[in-house]
LOMAR-910134 format. One record per residue (C-alpha): y, z, x. Coordinates in pm, whole numbers, m for minus. Layout:
R       py       pz       px
R        Y        Z        X
...
% end
This chain:
R       py       pz       px
R      878     3020    m5091
R     1159     3095    m4848
R      922     3062    m4546
R      791     2731    m4669
R     1142     2589    m4697
R     1226     2711    m4347
R      912     2548    m4203
R      986     2220    m4384
R     1344     2236    m4262
R     1238     2299    m3900
R      942     2056    m3891
R     1143     1749    m3775
R     1308     1959    m3503
R      975     2097    m3383
R      821     1749    m3382
R     1111     1614    m3179
R     1083     1900    m2930
R      708     1842    m2885
R      767     1470    m2819
R     1048     1548    m2572
R      834     1800    m2384
R      549     1546    m2358
R      788     1281    m2226
R      933     1529    m1978
R      586     1615    m1846
R      505     1245    m1808
R      834     1182    m1625
R      770     1472    m1386
R      417     1345    m1315
R      551      996    m1249
R      820     1132    m1017
R      558     1328     m823
R      346     1016     m780
R      646      805     m675
R      748     1068     m423
R      402     1042     m266
R      408      660     m264
R      584      647       73
R      320      877      222
R       47      658       72
R      201      344      224
R      225      514      565
R     m138      624      538
R     m254      274      441
R      m62      118      732
R     m214      360      982
R     m563      289      846
R     m497      m87      871
R     m396      m52     1235
R     m706      154     1308
R     m927      m99     1129
R     m778     m380     1338
R     m912     m209     1648
R    m1253     m119     1505
R    m1362     m429     1313
R    m1342     m803     1369
R    m1404     m917     1010
R    m1117     m900      760
R    m1339     m806      464
R    m1495     m522      661
R    m1149     m400      761
R    m1028     m393      402
R    m1346     m223      281
R    m1307       46      548
R     m937      100      468
R    m1015      131       96
R    m1291      384      171
R    m1061      588      394
R     m785      593      131
R    m1037      699     m135
R    m1169      980       86
R     m818     1098      172
R     m717     1098     m195
R    m1022     1302     m288
R     m949     1557      m16
R     m602     1628     m153
R     m710     1585     m517
R     m465     1301     m575
R     m527     1030     m832
R     m472      685     m678
R     m495      348     m850
R     m721      162     m608
R     m623     m175     m756
R     m265     m107     m646
R     m387        0     m302
R     m592     m320     m272
R     m287     m527     m365
R      m77     m329     m115
R     m328     m402      164
R     m327     m773       81
R       53     m785       78
R       84     m595      407
R     m164     m829      576
R       11    m1138      437
R      345    m1004      557
R      203     m931      902
R       73    m1288      928
R      418    m1426      846
R      602    m1188     1077
R      362    m1236     1368
R      370    m1617     1371
R      366    m1750     1724
R      666    m1965     1805
R      627    m2274     2020
R      724    m2247     2386
R      966    m2517     2487
R      918    m2647     2840
R     1039    m2975     2988
R     1162    m3091     2648
R      815    m3070     2485
R      842    m2846     2177
R      477    m2895     2078
R      335    m2657     2340
R      208    m2320     2219
R       68    m2027     2412
R     m292    m2122     2478
R     m577    m2075     2716
R     m556    m2355     2972
R     m935    m2379     3025
R    m1047    m2445     2667
R     m722    m2517     2483
R     m762    m2234     2229
R     m483    m2011     2114
R     m523    m1649     2213
R     m462    m1389     1941
R     m184    m1145     2009
R     m130     m796     1874
R      215     m676     1788
R      299     m323     1902
R      484     m236     1582
R      202     m309     1339
R     m106     m343     1556
R     m205     m642     1347
R     m373     m924     1533
R     m263    m1278     1469
R     m458    m1590     1538
% end
């Protein structure tokens, strides 16, 4: 009877300890993933720059970047939420389009001129050295 009372007395404490240990494990796992987030962002950006050089179609670029991230994650046995990676790629590309906007060249008081090809009047895409992202 004495053992039964001791177990009943300690049961809430044991339950609390089990819950705390589970939460601690989850927090450590989350911290490990967050620590690797910067490396993941760097990897995605380098793959985006490489895709800019290899492919002309945006959908093909994104598909290739997603495949490369998946392969890299499998090599290091790291679980990645590909939906988050897809959203990251979209946001990085949208940011690059805003950052790489061509500004009009002002000459002789005409602010409507933009850098263009004088033969056919089309704007030439430029690539920024920092991101390697082409703008149209």
